[in-house]
N, C-alpha and C positions, 0 to 999 in steps of 0.2 A: 504494500499499499504506499503510494507516494504522498508526501505532505502537500499542504497548501502553499501556493506561491503568490497569490493575489494579495497585495499589501492591505487593501481596504478590508478584505475578509479577515485576514490575520489579525488586524487591529480590532476589529468589531467582535471577533470571537475568541480573543486571547484568554478570557476568563481566569484571572490571576487567582491562584490557590496558595494559601499559606501552609507549608509543611510544619507541623508542630515541632517545637524544640528550638534549641540554640545551636548554631553551627560555627565552626572556626576553621581557618586556613592555618596549616602548619608546614614547616619546611624541615625535611629530614634528609639524611644522606641515603637511607635505604628504606624504600616504601614498604618493604616486607615486615617491618617491625609492627605493623598493624594488620590484622587479618583482613583479607579482601572483603568479607561480608560487612565490615564496619566502615569501609571507605565509600563516601558519597561520590567523590571525584578525585582524580589523580592526574598530575601533569608533570613530566620530567623536564627540568631546566638544567642548564650548565651548572648552576650553583647548588642544585639539590632537587629533591622531589617534593612538589607541593601536594599535600593531601587536604581534602575537605572532609571534615569529620563532625559528628555530633560532639558538642562541647564536653559532654560526660565521658566520651571515649578518650578525648585528648587529656582530660583531667586524670583519668585512671591510669594513663601511661606517662603522666608528668611531662607532657609536651607543651612547649610554650607557644602562645599565640598573643596577638595584640588587637584582634578585631573579632567582635561577637556579632554574628549575623542571623538574620531571618532568611529562610530559603523559601523563595516564591517560585512556583511553577506556573508557566503560561500554558493552560490546558489545550490550546489549539495545537493541532498536529501541523507544525511548520516544516516545510521542505528545507533540507540543509543548504540548498542553493537559492532560497528565497531572498529577495533583495529588499532592505529597508526597515524590517521590523526592529532589529536592534537599534538602529539609528532613531526610529520613531519613539520607542519607549525611553531610551537612554537620554535623548534630548528633552523629552517632557519631564523626566525625573531630575535632570540637571537644572531645568528651569525652576524646580521647587527645592533646589539645594539638597538633592538626595544623590549620594554616590551609589553606584551599583557595579557589581562584579558579575559578569554573565558567563554561563556555560551552556553550550548547545548539546543536547542529546539527540538521538536519532529521531525521536518523536516530539520533544518539547524543548523549549528554551527555559532556562532556570536563572533566576536573578537572586543574588545574595546582596542584601542591604543591611545597614546597621540595625540591630534589634530595635533600637528606639525609633527607627523610621518605618517600622512595619506597617502600622495602621495608616500612616500618611501615604506610603507607597501604594497600598491597595486602593486608597481613595483616588489618587492621581491616575493610576492605571485604569481603574473603572471609569473615571471621567473621560479618559482618552478614548476608551472603547465605545463610549456612548455618544461621542460626537459624530 
């Protein structure tokens, strides 16, 4: 099943959903120190491996972090080669002074925002989709 590419439809049907909990980004030399079942996201960089984890997992393993995030999933099935969705929502969030970190999965886009910006983010994204 291929994802949606039409930007107007993507925005209208993004349906932001808050995944319960608190999430953090950590950098480690070896990503295998955390079981795969506990890893939300992983990215290898020259400096180390970035893991996105539930805060509770990072705390149990004494991993340091500086940013506590909410994880918001856009429920629309966006195509990986769709153009403009990330630009549309990130521009709108920036206009409301909300920083976002974005990760694209095969089916959905995922946005990590500061925990204290969670409600504001949902409001901004909902307003954007209703215009």
